[in-house]
VEXROKE-192759 format. One record per atom (N, C-alpha, C, O): residue number from 1; residue in one letter; atom name; x negated, y negated, z. Coordinates in pm, 1 decimal, always signed. Layout:
% residues N
[NUM, 'a', 'CA', [X, Y, Z]] ...
***
This chain:
% residues 104
[1, 'e', 'N', [-16131.8, -23517.0, +2419.4]] [1, 'e', 'CA', [-16232.9, -23615.1, +2384.8]] [1, 'e', 'C', [-16207.1, -23673.7, +2246.0]] [1, 'e', 'O', [-16222.2, -23793.9, +2224.2]] [2, 'k', 'N', [-16168.2, -23587.2, +2152.9]] [2, 'k', 'CA', [-16137.6, -23635.5, +2018.0]] [2, 'k', 'C', [-16022.2, -23734.9, +2022.2]] [2, 'k', 'O', [-16023.9, -23838.1, +1955.2]] [3, 'r', 'N', [-15920.6, -23700.3, +2103.8]] [3, 'r', 'CA', [-15805.8, -23790.2, +2115.2]] [3, 'r', 'C', [-15848.4, -23924.8, +2172.7]] [3, 'r', 'O', [-15803.0, -24029.5, +2126.5]] [4, 'e', 'N', [-15934.3, -23922.3, +2272.1]] [4, 'e', 'CA', [-15981.9, -24046.7, +2332.4]] [4, 'e', 'C', [-16058.1, -24129.8, +2230.0]] [4, 'e', 'O', [-16040.8, -24251.4, +2222.2]] [5, 'l', 'N', [-16142.0, -24063.7, +2152.0]] [5, 'l', 'CA', [-16217.6, -24135.3, +2048.3]] [5, 'l', 'C', [-16124.0, -24195.4, +1944.3]] [5, 'l', 'O', [-16144.0, -24308.4, +1899.6]] [6, 'q', 'N', [-16020.9, -24118.5, +1905.9]] [6, 'q', 'CA', [-15924.6, -24169.0, +1807.4]] [6, 'q', 'C', [-15846.1, -24288.5, +1864.2]] [6, 'q', 'O', [-15821.5, -24387.2, +1794.9]] [7, 'q', 'N', [-15807.7, -24276.5, +1991.9]] [7, 'q', 'CA', [-15734.1, -24386.2, +2055.0]] [7, 'q', 'C', [-15820.0, -24512.0, +2061.9]] [7, 'q', 'O', [-15772.2, -24622.0, +2034.3]] [8, 'r', 'N', [-15946.7, -24495.3, +2098.8]] [8, 'r', 'CA', [-16038.2, -24609.3, +2103.9]] [8, 'r', 'C', [-16058.7, -24669.7, +1965.2]] [8, 'r', 'O', [-16063.0, -24791.7, +1948.9]] [9, 'a', 'N', [-16071.1, -24582.9, +1866.6]] [9, 'a', 'CA', [-16088.0, -24631.0, +1729.1]] [9, 'a', 'C', [-15964.2, -24708.3, +1684.9]] [9, 'a', 'O', [-15975.5, -24813.8, +1622.5]] [10, 'n', 'N', [-15846.5, -24655.9, +1717.1]] [10, 'n', 'CA', [-15721.6, -24723.5, +1682.0]] [10, 'n', 'C', [-15710.2, -24857.3, +1754.3]] [10, 'n', 'O', [-15664.6, -24956.0, +1696.4]] [11, 'q', 'N', [-15751.9, -24860.5, +1881.7]] [11, 'q', 'CA', [-15748.7, -24984.5, +1957.4]] [11, 'q', 'C', [-15844.8, -25086.6, +1896.9]] [11, 'q', 'O', [-15814.1, -25205.5, +1889.2]] [12, 'a', 'N', [-15959.5, -25039.1, +1854.8]] [12, 'a', 'CA', [-16058.0, -25128.6, +1792.9]] [12, 'a', 'C', [-16002.5, -25184.9, +1662.3]] [12, 'a', 'O', [-16020.1, -25303.0, +1632.5]] [13, 'k', 'N', [-15936.1, -25100.7, +1585.4]] [13, 'k', 'CA', [-15874.8, -25146.9, +1460.2]] [13, 'k', 'C', [-15767.0, -25250.2, +1489.5]] [13, 'k', 'O', [-15757.0, -25352.2, +1421.4]] [14, 't', 'N', [-15686.8, -25222.7, +1591.4]] [14, 't', 'CA', [-15580.2, -25315.6, +1627.2]] [14, 't', 'C', [-15638.1, -25449.8, +1670.1]] [14, 't', 'O', [-15587.8, -25555.1, +1631.1]] [15, 'k', 'N', [-15743.4, -25445.6, +1750.0]] [15, 'k', 'CA', [-15808.3, -25569.5, +1791.6]] [15, 'k', 'C', [-15869.1, -25640.9, +1671.8]] [15, 'k', 'O', [-15864.0, -25763.6, +1663.6]] [16, 'g', 'N', [-15925.7, -25566.2, +1580.4]] [16, 'g', 'CA', [-15984.4, -25624.7, +1459.4]] [16, 'g', 'C', [-15878.7, -25688.1, +1371.7]] [16, 'g', 'O', [-15904.3, -25788.7, +1305.7]] [17, 'd', 'N', [-15758.7, -25628.9, +1370.7]] [17, 'd', 'CA', [-15649.0, -25683.3, +1290.7]] [17, 'd', 'C', [-15596.9, -25814.7, +1347.8]] [17, 'd', 'O', [-15540.2, -25896.4, +1275.3]] [18, 'a', 'N', [-15616.0, -25834.3, +1476.4]] [18, 'a', 'CA', [-15565.0, -25956.2, +1539.3]] [18, 'a', 'C', [-15640.5, -26079.5, +1491.9]] [18, 'a', 'O', [-15583.1, -26188.2, +1485.5]] [19, 'k', 'N', [-15765.2, -26064.8, +1459.3]] [19, 'k', 'CA', [-15843.7, -26180.4, +1416.8]] [19, 'k', 'C', [-15793.2, -26241.2, +1287.0]] [19, 'k', 'O', [-15776.8, -26363.1, +1280.3]] [20, 'p', 'N', [-15767.6, -26161.4, +1183.2]] [20, 'p', 'CA', [-15716.6, -26223.9, +1061.0]] [20, 'p', 'C', [-15581.1, -26291.8, +1080.4]] [20, 'p', 'O', [-15550.3, -26388.4, +1010.7]] [21, 'q', 'N', [-15500.1, -26242.7, +1174.0]] [21, 'q', 'CA', [-15371.1, -26305.4, +1197.8]] [21, 'q', 'C', [-15387.8, -26444.7, +1256.6]] [21, 'q', 'O', [-15302.4, -26531.0, +1236.2]] [22, 's', 'N', [-15496.0, -26467.6, +1328.7]] [22, 's', 'CA', [-15517.5, -26599.8, +1387.0]] [22, 's', 'C', [-15573.0, -26698.8, +1283.6]] [22, 's', 'O', [-15575.6, -26819.3, +1308.6]] [23, 'a', 'N', [-15616.5, -26649.2, +1169.6]] [23, 'a', 'CA', [-15670.1, -26737.7, +1065.7]] [23, 'a', 'C', [-15566.9, -26839.9, +1017.0]] [23, 'a', 'O', [-15602.3, -26956.7, +1000.8]] [24, 'p', 'N', [-15440.8, -26801.4, +993.0]] [24, 'p', 'CA', [-15344.2, -26904.1, +952.2]] [24, 'p', 'C', [-15326.5, -27012.9, +1057.9]] [24, 'p', 'O', [-15304.5, -27129.3, +1024.4]] [25, 'k', 'N', [-15335.9, -26975.4, +1184.1]] [25, 'k', 'CA', [-15325.4, -27076.1, +1289.6]] [25, 'k', 'C', [-15441.2, -27173.5, +1280.8]] [25, 'k', 'O', [-15424.4, -27293.8, +1300.8]] [26, 'a', 'N', [-15559.7, -27120.2, +1250.3]] [26, 'a', 'CA', [-15677.3, -27206.8, +1237.2]] [26, 'a', 'C', [-15657.9, -27303.5, +1120.8]] [26, 'a', 'O', [-15694.3, -27420.7, +1130.0]] [27, 'k', 'N', [-15600.8, -27254.2, +1011.9]] [27, 'k', 'CA', [-15575.9, -27341.4, +896.4]] [27, 'k', 'C', [-15475.2, -27449.8, +932.1]] [27, 'k', 'O', [-15489.4, -27564.8, +890.6]] [28, 'a', 'N', [-15373.9, -27413.0, +1008.8]] [28, 'a', 'CA', [-15273.9, -27510.9, +1049.5]] [28, 'a', 'C', [-15337.4, -27619.0, +1136.1]] [28, 'a', 'O', [-15303.5, -27736.6, +1123.6]] [29, 'k', 'N', [-15429.1, -27579.5, +1223.6]] [29, 'k', 'CA', [-15498.0, -27678.0, +1306.4]] [29, 'k', 'C', [-15582.9, -27770.0, +1220.8]] [29, 'k', 'O', [-15588.7, -27890.4, +1245.7]] [30, 'e', 'N', [-15649.4, -27713.7, +1119.2]] [30, 'e', 'CA', [-15731.0, -27796.6, +1030.1]] [30, 'e', 'C', [-15644.0, -27897.9, +957.1]] [30, 'e', 'O', [-15683.0, -28013.3, +939.2]] [31, 'e', 'N', [-15524.9, -27853.5, +914.8]] [31, 'e', 'CA', [-15434.6, -27944.7, +845.1]] [31, 'e', 'C', [-15390.0, -28056.2, +939.2]] [31, 'e', 'O', [-15380.3, -28171.9, +898.2]] [32, 'k', 'N', [-15363.1, -28022.2, +1063.8]] [32, 'k', 'CA', [-15322.1, -28124.3, +1159.5]] [32, 'k', 'C', [-15435.3, -28221.8, +1186.4]] [32, 'k', 'O', [-15412.0, -28341.3, +1204.6]] [33, 'k', 'N', [-15558.4, -28170.8, +1188.8]] [33, 'k', 'CA', [-15672.8, -28257.4, +1212.6]] [33, 'k', 'C', [-15688.5, -28359.5, +1101.1]] [33, 'k', 'O', [-15740.8, -28468.6, +1123.7]] [34, 's', 'N', [-15643.6, -28325.1, +980.8]] [34, 's', 'CA', [-15660.5, -28416.2, +868.5]] [34, 's', 'C', [-15558.1, -28529.8, +871.2]] [34, 's', 'O', [-15570.1, -28625.9, +795.3]] [35, 'e', 'N', [-15456.9, -28518.8, +959.0]] [35, 'e', 'CA', [-15359.9, -28627.3, +970.1]] [35, 'e', 'C', [-15423.7, -28744.2, +1044.7]] [35, 'e', 'O', [-15520.7, -28727.4, +1118.6]] [36, 'l', 'N', [-15367.9, -28861.0, +1023.8]] [36, 'l', 'CA', [-15419.8, -28980.1, +1090.0]] [36, 'l', 'C', [-15383.4, -28981.7, +1237.5]] [36, 'l', 'O', [-15273.2, -28943.1, +1276.4]] [37, 't', 'N', [-15476.6, -29026.4, +1317.6]] [37, 't', 'CA', [-15449.0, -29046.4, +1459.3]] [37, 't', 'C', [-15368.0, -29175.0, +1473.5]] [37, 't', 'O', [-15352.0, -29250.3, +1377.4]] [38, 'f', 'N', [-15317.7, -29199.0, +1593.1]] [38, 'f', 'CA', [-15241.0, -29321.5, +1617.7]] [38, 'f', 'C', [-15326.6, -29443.9, +1588.0]] [38, 'f', 'O', [-15281.0, -29539.5, +1525.3]] [39, 'k', 'N', [-15450.3, -29439.5, +1633.8]] [39, 'k', 'CA', [-15542.8, -29551.9, +1613.1]] [39, 'k', 'C', [-15570.0, -29574.0, +1464.1]] [39, 'k', 'O', [-15577.2, -29687.7, +1417.5]] [40, 'e', 'N', [-15585.0, -29463.8, +1390.1]] [40, 'e', 'CA', [-15609.2, -29475.2, +1245.4]] [40, 'e', 'C', [-15486.9, -29529.8, +1173.0]] [40, 'e', 'O', [-15500.1, -29607.5, +1078.5]] [41, 'r', 'N', [-15368.3, -29489.6, +1216.9]] [41, 'r', 'CA', [-15245.3, -29542.7, +1155.3]] [41, 'r', 'C', [-15236.3, -29693.7, +1174.5]] [41, 'r', 'O', [-15201.3, -29767.4, +1082.2]] [42, 'k', 'N', [-15268.4, -29738.8, +1296.2]] [42, 'k', 'CA', [-15267.4, -29883.3, +1322.8]] [42, 'k', 'C', [-15368.8, -29953.6, +1234.0]] [42, 'k', 'O', [-15340.7, -30059.6, +1178.2]] [43, 'e', 'N', [-15487.5, -29893.6, +1221.2]] [43, 'e', 'CA', [-15592.0, -29953.1, +1137.7]] [43, 'e', 'C', [-15546.0, -29957.8, +991.7]] [43, 'e', 'O', [-15567.5, -30057.3, +922.5]] [44, 'y', 'N', [-15483.2, -29850.3, +945.7]] [44, 'y', 'CA', [-15433.8, -29841.1, +807.9]] [44, 'y', 'C', [-15335.4, -29954.3, +778.3]] [44, 'y', 'O', [-15346.2, -30022.1, +676.1]] [45, 't', 'N', [-15240.4, -29973.5, +868.0]] [45, 't', 'CA', [-15140.9, -30079.8, +851.1]] [45, 't', 'C', [-15206.0, -30217.1, +855.9]] [45, 't', 'O', [-15174.3, -30305.1, +775.9]] [46, 'k', 'N', [-15296.8, -30234.1, +950.0]] [46, 'k', 'CA', [-15367.4, -30361.8, +965.3]] [46, 'k', 'C', [-15449.3, -30393.7, +840.8]] [46, 'k', 'O', [-15452.5, -30508.1, +795.5]] [47, 'l', 'N', [-15515.7, -30291.7, +785.5]] [47, 'l', 'CA', [-15597.4, -30312.0, +665.3]] [47, 'l', 'C', [-15512.0, -30357.3, +546.9]] [47, 'l', 'O', [-15552.8, -30444.4, +470.1]] [48, 'e', 'N', [-15393.6, -30298.1, +532.6]] [48, 'e', 'CA', [-15305.2, -30338.6, +422.6]] [48, 'e', 'C', [-15274.8, -30487.6, +430.2]] [48, 'e', 'O', [-15279.8, -30558.3, +329.6]] [49, 'k', 'N', [-15243.2, -30534.6, +551.0]] [49, 'k', 'CA', [-15210.5, -30676.4, +569.6]] [49, 'k', 'C', [-15332.7, -30764.5, +545.0]] [49, 'k', 'O', [-15323.1, -30868.4, +479.7]] [50, 'e', 'N', [-15447.4, -30722.3, +598.0]] [50, 'e', 'CA', [-15569.5, -30801.1, +581.4]] [50, 'e', 'C', [-15610.6, -30810.7, +434.7]] [50, 'e', 'O', [-15651.0, -30917.2, +388.1]] [51, 'i', 'N', [-15600.4, -30700.5, +362.8]] [51, 'i', 'CA', [-15636.2, -30700.8, +220.7]] [51, 'i', 'C', [-15544.8, -30797.3, +144.5]] [51, 'i', 'O', [-15591.0, -30873.9, +59.9]] [52, 'e', 'N', [-15417.4, -30792.9, +174.9]] [52, 'e', 'CA', [-15321.9, -30882.0, +108.8]] [52, 'e', 'C', [-15355.9, -31029.0, +136.9]] [52, 'e', 'O', [-15351.9, -31112.6, +46.7]] [53, 'q', 'N', [-15389.3, -31059.2, +262.5]] [53, 'q', 'CA', [-15425.8, -31197.4, +299.3]] [53, 'q', 'C', [-15553.9, -31241.2, +229.2]] [53, 'q', 'O', [-15563.0, -31354.2, +181.1]] [54, 'l', 'N', [-15652.3, -31152.5, +223.3]] [54, 'l', 'CA', [-15778.7, -31186.0, +156.9]] [54, 'l', 'C', [-15758.7, -31209.4, +7.7]] [54, 'l', 'O', [-15820.1, -31298.8, -50.6]] [55, 'e', 'N', [-15672.3, -31128.5, -53.9]] [55, 'e', 'CA', [-15645.4, -31146.5, -197.0]] [55, 'e', 'C', [-15575.6, -31279.8, -222.8]] [55, 'e', 'O', [-15601.0, -31344.9, -324.2]] [56, 't', 'N', [-15488.0, -31320.1, -131.6]] [56, 't', 'CA', [-15420.6, -31449.4, -143.6]] [56, 't', 'C', [-15522.3, -31563.4, -133.9]] [56, 't', 'O', [-15518.3, -31658.0, -212.6]] [57, 'k', 'N', [-15612.9, -31553.3, -37.2]] [57, 'k', 'CA', [-15718.1, -31654.8, -22.7]] [57, 'k', 'C', [-15807.9, -31659.4, -145.9]] [57, 'k', 'O', [-15847.5, -31766.6, -191.7]] [58, 'k', 'N', [-15839.2, -31541.9, -198.4]] [58, 'k', 'CA', [-15926.2, -31535.2, -315.9]] [58, 'k', 'C', [-15860.1, -31603.2, -436.4]] [58, 'k', 'O', [-15926.2, -31673.7, -512.6]] [59, 'k', 'N', [-15730.3, -31581.8, -452.6]] [59, 'k', 'CA', [-15657.6, -31647.1, -563.0]] [59, 'k', 'C', [-15657.5, -31798.8, -546.1]] [59, 'k', 'O', [-15672.2, -31873.5, -642.9]] [60, 'a', 'N', [-15640.5, -31842.9, -421.5]] [60, 'a', 'CA', [-15640.5, -31987.3, -394.7]] [60, 'a', 'C', [-15776.3, -32047.5, -428.5]] [60, 'a', 'O', [-15783.5, -32155.2, -487.6]] [61, 'v', 'N', [-15882.9, -31979.4, -391.7]] [61, 'v', 'CA', [-16018.7, -32027.1, -423.1]] [61, 'v', 'C', [-16038.3, -32029.7, -574.3]] [61, 'v', 'O', [-16096.8, -32123.4, -628.7]] [62, 'e', 'N', [-15989.1, -31926.4, -641.1]] [62, 'e', 'CA', [-16002.0, -31919.3, -786.9]] [62, 'e', 'C', [-15927.9, -32035.4, -853.8]] [62, 'e', 'O', [-15978.2, -32095.6, -948.6]] [63, 'q', 'N', [-15810.1, -32065.6, -804.5]] [63, 'q', 'CA', [-15732.8, -32176.7, -860.6]] [63, 'q', 'C', [-15804.6, -32309.8, -839.5]] [63, 'q', 'O', [-15806.0, -32395.5, -927.8]] [64, 'e', 'N', [-15863.3, -32325.6, -723.0]] [64, 'e', 'CA', [-15936.6, -32449.3, -696.0]] [64, 'e', 'C', [-16059.7, -32459.6, -785.6]] [64, 'e', 'O', [-16095.4, -32568.1, -831.7]] [65, 'm', 'N', [-16124.1, -32345.5, -809.8]] [65, 'm', 'CA', [-16243.1, -32345.4, -896.4]] [65, 'm', 'C', [-16207.8, -32385.2, -1039.4]] [65, 'm', 'O', [-16291.4, -32439.7, -1111.4]] [66, 'n', 'N', [-16084.2, -32358.0, -1080.3]] [66, 'n', 'CA', [-16041.3, -32388.9, -1216.4]] [66, 'n', 'C', [-16003.6, -32535.7, -1236.4]] [66, 'n', 'O', [-15976.9, -32579.2, -1348.4]] [67, 'q', 'N', [-16001.6, -32610.7, -1127.5]] [67, 'q', 'CA', [-15969.5, -32753.0, -1139.1]] [67, 'q', 'C', [-16086.6, -32827.8, -1202.6]] [67, 'q', 'O', [-16203.0, -32791.0, -1186.4]] [68, 't', 'N', [-16052.8, -32931.0, -1273.2]] [68, 't', 'CA', [-16157.4, -33012.9, -1334.6]] [68, 't', 'C', [-16203.5, -33121.0, -1238.1]] [68, 't', 'O', [-16130.7, -33161.0, -1147.2]] [69, 'g', 'N', [-16324.0, -33166.4, -1259.6]] [69, 'g', 'CA', [-16376.7, -33276.7, -1181.6]] [69, 'g', 'C', [-16435.5, -33237.2, -1046.8]] [69, 'g', 'O', [-16456.5, -33323.5, -961.6]] [70, 'l', 'N', [-16462.4, -33109.8, -1025.7]] [70, 'l', 'CA', [-16524.2, -33068.6, -899.6]] [70, 'l', 'C', [-16673.3, -33098.8, -902.3]] [70, 'l', 'O', [-16738.3, -33089.2, -1006.4]] [71, 's', 'N', [-16725.5, -33134.8, -787.7]] [71, 's', 'CA', [-16869.7, -33161.4, -778.9]] [71, 's', 'C', [-16944.4, -33027.7, -782.7]] [71, 's', 'O', [-16890.2, -32924.5, -743.2]] [72, 'p', 'N', [-17068.4, -33030.6, -830.3]] [72, 'p', 'CA', [-17147.9, -32906.9, -833.3]] [72, 'p', 'C', [-17159.8, -32842.0, -694.9]] [72, 'p', 'O', [-17161.0, -32719.5, -683.0]] [73, 'k', 'N', [-17168.7, -32924.8, -591.0]] [73, 'k', 'CA', [-17178.5, -32872.3, -454.9]] [73, 'k', 'C', [-17051.3, -32795.5, -417.3]] [73, 'k', 'O', [-17058.3, -32687.7, -358.4]] [74, 'r', 'N', [-16935.8, -32851.9, -451.6]] [74, 'r', 'CA', [-16807.1, -32787.1, -420.5]] [74, 'r', 'C', [-16791.8, -32658.2, -500.9]] [74, 'r', 'O', [-16740.5, -32558.8, -449.5]] [75, 'i', 'N', [-16835.0, -32659.3, -624.1]] [75, 'i', 'CA', [-16828.2, -32538.8, -707.6]] [75, 'i', 'C', [-16913.3, -32428.2, -645.5]] [75, 'i', 'O', [-16873.7, -32311.7, -642.8]] [76, 'e', 'N', [-17030.9, -32466.8, -595.8]] [76, 'e', 'CA', [-17119.5, -32369.1, -531.1]] [76, 'e', 'C', [-17054.1, -32311.5, -405.4]] [76, 'e', 'O', [-17058.6, -32190.6, -382.6]] [77, 'e', 'N', [-16993.2, -32398.3, -324.0]] [77, 'e', 'CA', [-16925.8, -32353.9, -201.2]] [77, 'e', 'C', [-16812.3, -32256.3, -233.8]] [77, 'e', 'O', [-16796.5, -32152.2, -169.9]] [78, 'l', 'N', [-16734.6, -32293.6, -335.0]] [78, 'l', 'CA', [-16622.1, -32208.4, -374.6]] [78, 'l', 'C', [-16670.9, -32075.1, -430.8]] [78, 'l', 'O', [-16609.8, -31971.0, -406.5]] [79, 's', 'N', [-16779.0, -32078.5, -504.5]] [79, 's', 'CA', [-16834.9, -31955.4, -560.7]] [79, 's', 'C', [-16879.8, -31860.0, -449.6]] [79, 's', 'O', [-16857.5, -31739.1, -456.3]] [80, 'e', 'N', [-16943.3, -31917.5, -347.7]] [80, 'e', 'CA', [-16987.2, -31835.9, -234.3]] [80, 'e', 'C', [-16867.5, -31776.8, -159.7]] [80, 'e', 'O', [-16868.1, -31659.9, -120.9]] [81, 'q', 'N', [-16765.4, -31859.9, -140.5]] [81, 'q', 'CA', [-16642.7, -31813.1, -74.2]] [81, 'q', 'C', [-16578.7, -31700.7, -154.8]] [81, 'q', 'O', [-16536.8, -31598.8, -100.0]] [82, 'y', 'N', [-16572.0, -31721.2, -284.1]] [82, 'y', 'CA', [-16510.0, -31623.8, -373.7]] [82, 'y', 'C', [-16583.0, -31489.9, -365.7]] [82, 'y', 'O', [-16519.8, -31384.6, -357.2]] [83, 'a', 'N', [-16715.8, -31494.3, -368.3]] [83, 'a', 'CA', [-16795.8, -31371.5, -361.0]] [83, 'a', 'C', [-16777.7, -31303.3, -225.5]] [83, 'a', 'O', [-16764.8, -31181.1, -217.9]] [84, 'e', 'N', [-16777.0, -31382.9, -119.0]] [84, 'e', 'CA', [-16760.0, -31327.5, +16.2]] [84, 'e', 'C', [-16623.5, -31260.9, +31.1]] [84, 'e', 'O', [-16612.9, -31151.9, +87.3]] [85, 'l', 'N', [-16520.9, -31325.7, -18.5]] [85, 'l', 'CA', [-16387.0, -31268.5, -13.1]] [85, 'l', 'C', [-16380.8, -31137.5, -93.2]] [85, 'l', 'O', [-16318.3, -31040.7, -49.8]] [86, 'g', 'N', [-16444.7, -31135.2, -208.3]] [86, 'g', 'CA', [-16448.8, -31013.6, -289.5]] [86, 'g', 'C', [-16516.4, -30898.8, -216.0]] [86, 'g', 'O', [-16470.0, -30784.9, -221.7]] [87, 'd', 'N', [-16625.8, -30928.7, -147.2]] [87, 'd', 'CA', [-16697.3, -30826.1, -69.1]] [87, 'd', 'C', [-16610.1, -30773.0, +44.5]] [87, 'd', 'O', [-16604.9, -30652.6, +69.1]] [88, 'q', 'N', [-16542.1, -30864.1, +112.7]] [88, 'q', 'CA', [-16454.3, -30822.5, +223.2]] [88, 'q', 'C', [-16339.3, -30735.2, +173.4]] [88, 'q', 'O', [-16303.2, -30635.1, +235.5]] [89, 'i', 'N', [-16283.2, -30775.6, +60.4]] [89, 'i', 'CA', [-16173.0, -30697.0, +2.0]] [89, 'i', 'C', [-16222.0, -30557.7, -34.8]] [89, 'i', 'O', [-16154.2, -30458.5, -8.1]] [90, 'e', 'N', [-16338.9, -30550.2, -95.8]] [90, 'e', 'CA', [-16393.8, -30420.5, -136.0]] [90, 'e', 'C', [-16419.0, -30331.6, -14.1]] [90, 'e', 'O', [-16384.3, -30213.5, -14.8]] [91, 'e', 'N', [-16478.8, -30388.0, +89.3]] [91, 'e', 'CA', [-16509.6, -30312.5, +210.8]] [91, 'e', 'C', [-16382.3, -30257.8, +276.6]] [91, 'e', 'O', [-16375.0, -30140.5, +313.0]] [92, 'k', 'N', [-16283.9, -30344.3, +290.6]] [92, 'k', 'CA', [-16158.7, -30303.9, +354.6]] [92, 'k', 'C', [-16080.3, -30206.7, +266.2]] [92, 'k', 'O', [-16013.1, -30116.9, +317.0]] [93, 's', 'N', [-16088.7, -30224.4, +136.3]] [93, 's', 'CA', [-16020.2, -30133.5, +44.1]] [93, 's', 'C', [-16079.6, -29993.0, +49.6]] [93, 's', 'O', [-16006.9, -29893.9, +43.4]] [94, 'l', 'N', [-16210.9, -29985.2, +61.0]] [94, 'l', 'CA', [-16275.1, -29853.8, +71.5]] [94, 'l', 'C', [-16229.4, -29780.9, +197.7]] [94, 'l', 'O', [-16197.3, -29662.1, +193.2]] [95, 'r', 'N', [-16226.7, -29851.8, +308.9]] [95, 'r', 'CA', [-16181.2, -29790.5, +434.0]] [95, 'r', 'C', [-16034.4, -29753.0, +423.1]] [95, 'r', 'O', [-15994.4, -29647.1, +471.5]] [96, 'w', 'N', [-15954.0, -29836.9, +360.8]] [96, 'w', 'CA', [-15812.0, -29808.6, +343.0]] [96, 'w', 'C', [-15794.2, -29680.9, +260.6]] [96, 'w', 'O', [-15709.5, -29597.4, +292.4]] [97, 'm', 'N', [-15874.6, -29666.1, +154.5]] [97, 'm', 'CA', [-15865.5, -29546.2, +70.9]] [97, 'm', 'C', [-15906.0, -29420.8, +147.7]] [97, 'm', 'O', [-15845.0, -29315.2, +130.7]] [98, 'e', 'N', [-16009.1, -29432.0, +232.6]] [98, 'e', 'CA', [-16049.9, -29318.2, +315.7]] [98, 'e', 'C', [-15932.8, -29272.4, +403.7]] [98, 'e', 'O', [-15904.6, -29153.1, +414.0]] [99, 'l', 'N', [-15867.2, -29366.7, +465.1]] [99, 'l', 'CA', [-15754.5, -29334.1, +551.6]] [99, 'l', 'C', [-15636.8, -29280.0, +470.9]] [99, 'l', 'O', [-15568.0, -29188.1, +515.1]] [100, 'a', 'N', [-15613.9, -29336.4, +353.4]] [100, 'a', 'CA', [-15504.4, -29290.7, +268.2]] [100, 'a', 'C', [-15526.1, -29147.1, +223.8]] [100, 'a', 'O', [-15431.4, -29068.5, +220.1]] [101, 'e', 'N', [-15649.6, -29111.8, +190.1]] [101, 'e', 'CA', [-15680.7, -28974.3, +150.1]] [101, 'e', 'C', [-15663.0, -28878.3, +266.6]] [101, 'e', 'O', [-15615.5, -28766.1, +248.9]] [102, 'k', 'N', [-15700.8, -28922.0, +383.9]] [102, 'k', 'CA', [-15688.0, -28838.9, +503.6]] [102, 'k', 'C', [-15541.0, -28814.1, +537.2]] [102, 'k', 'O', [-15504.6, -28708.2, +588.2]] [103, 'e', 'N', [-15458.7, -28912.5, +508.2]] [103, 'e', 'CA', [-15317.1, -28901.9, +538.1]] [103, 'e', 'C', [-15248.2, -28799.2, +447.8]] [103, 'e', 'O', [-15152.3, -28733.9, +489.1]] [104, 'l', 'N', [-15296.9, -28785.7, +326.2]] [104, 'l', 'CA', [-15234.3, -28691.7, +231.4]] [104, 'l', 'C', [-15262.5, -28555.3, +269.7]] [104, 'l', 'O', [-15218.6, -28462.0, +202.5]] 
***
Protein backbone atom coordinates (compact mmCIF):
# COMPACT_ATOMS: atom_id res chain seq x y z
CA UNK A 1 0.00 0.00 0.00
CA UNK A 2 2.84 2.38 0.82
CA UNK A 3 4.40 1.63 -2.55
CA UNK A 4 1.11 2.33 -4.30
CA UNK A 5 0.76 5.64 -2.46
CA UNK A 6 4.33 6.59 -3.36
CA UNK A 7 3.76 5.65 -7.01
CA UNK A 8 0.57 7.72 -7.11
CA UNK A 9 2.35 10.63 -5.46
CA UNK A 10 5.19 10.38 -7.99
CA UNK A 11 2.68 10.23 -10.84
CA UNK A 12 0.92 13.29 -9.47
CA UNK A 13 4.24 15.13 -9.27
CA UNK A 14 5.06 14.11 -12.82
CA UNK A 15 1.69 15.33 -14.04
CA UNK A 16 2.17 18.56 -12.10
CA UNK A 17 5.57 19.04 -13.71
CA UNK A 18 4.04 18.79 -17.17
CA UNK A 19 2.05 21.98 -16.72
CA UNK A 20 5.02 24.33 -16.29
CA UNK A 21 6.63 22.79 -19.38
CA UNK A 22 3.64 23.84 -21.45
CA UNK A 23 4.01 27.45 -20.28
CA UNK A 24 6.74 28.26 -22.84
CA UNK A 25 4.44 26.96 -25.56
CA UNK A 26 1.73 29.30 -24.32
CA UNK A 27 4.17 32.21 -24.47
CA UNK A 28 5.13 31.26 -28.00
CA UNK A 29 1.47 31.27 -29.00
CA UNK A 30 1.01 34.70 -27.42
CA UNK A 31 3.99 35.99 -29.40
CA UNK A 32 2.52 34.60 -32.60
CA UNK A 33 -0.81 36.21 -31.82
CA UNK A 34 0.90 39.58 -31.62
CA UNK A 35 2.05 39.27 -35.25
CA UNK A 36 -0.03 40.90 -37.94
CA UNK A 37 -2.61 38.85 -39.76
CA UNK A 38 -2.67 38.85 -43.56
CA UNK A 39 -5.54 41.33 -43.51
CA UNK A 40 -3.67 43.61 -41.08
CA UNK A 41 -0.54 43.50 -43.24
CA UNK A 42 -2.58 44.60 -46.26
CA UNK A 43 -4.14 47.37 -44.18
CA UNK A 44 -0.70 48.44 -42.92
CA UNK A 45 0.67 48.73 -46.46
CA UNK A 46 -2.47 50.48 -47.69
CA UNK A 47 -2.32 52.98 -44.81
CA UNK A 48 1.28 53.91 -45.65
CA UNK A 49 0.26 54.75 -49.22
CA UNK A 50 -2.88 56.62 -48.15
CA UNK A 51 -1.00 58.70 -45.58
CA UNK A 52 1.60 59.64 -48.20
CA UNK A 53 -1.14 60.67 -50.66
CA UNK A 54 -2.96 62.72 -48.02
CA UNK A 55 0.25 64.50 -47.04
CA UNK A 56 0.87 65.36 -50.70
CA UNK A 57 -2.65 66.79 -51.01
CA UNK A 58 -2.20 68.73 -47.78
CA UNK A 59 1.02 70.30 -49.09
CA UNK A 60 -0.72 71.27 -52.32
CA UNK A 61 -3.55 72.93 -50.37
CA UNK A 62 -0.99 74.72 -48.21
CA UNK A 63 0.84 76.02 -51.27
CA UNK A 64 -2.40 77.28 -52.76
CA UNK A 65 -3.29 78.99 -49.48
CA UNK A 66 0.04 80.85 -49.62
CA UNK A 67 -0.82 82.42 -52.96
CA UNK A 68 -1.77 86.06 -52.98
CA UNK A 69 -5.03 87.39 -54.28
CA UNK A 70 -7.29 84.56 -53.10
CA UNK A 71 -10.88 85.43 -52.33
CA UNK A 72 -12.02 85.06 -48.71
CA UNK A 73 -14.40 82.30 -49.84
CA UNK A 74 -11.55 80.33 -51.44
CA UNK A 75 -9.37 80.80 -48.37
CA UNK A 76 -12.20 79.41 -46.23
CA UNK A 77 -12.63 76.40 -48.55
CA UNK A 78 -8.91 75.69 -48.50
CA UNK A 79 -8.78 76.04 -44.72
CA UNK A 80 -11.56 73.49 -44.34
CA UNK A 81 -9.82 71.13 -46.76
CA UNK A 82 -6.55 71.57 -44.92
CA UNK A 83 -8.15 70.78 -41.55
CA UNK A 84 -9.99 67.75 -42.97
CA UNK A 85 -6.82 66.38 -44.52
CA UNK A 86 -5.00 66.86 -41.20
CA UNK A 87 -7.71 64.92 -39.36
CA UNK A 88 -7.57 62.09 -41.89
CA UNK A 89 -3.79 61.92 -41.66
CA UNK A 90 -3.95 61.81 -37.86
CA UNK A 91 -6.60 59.07 -37.85
CA UNK A 92 -4.75 56.89 -40.34
CA UNK A 93 -1.42 57.51 -38.62
CA UNK A 94 -2.80 56.34 -35.29
CA UNK A 95 -4.06 53.11 -36.84
CA UNK A 96 -0.75 52.68 -38.67
CA UNK A 97 1.13 53.05 -35.37
CA UNK A 98 -1.14 50.48 -33.69
CA UNK A 99 -0.32 47.99 -36.42
CA UNK A 100 3.38 48.88 -36.35
CA UNK A 101 3.55 48.23 -32.60
CA UNK A 102 1.76 44.93 -33.03
CA UNK A 103 4.22 43.90 -35.70
CA UNK A 104 7.21 44.42 -33.40
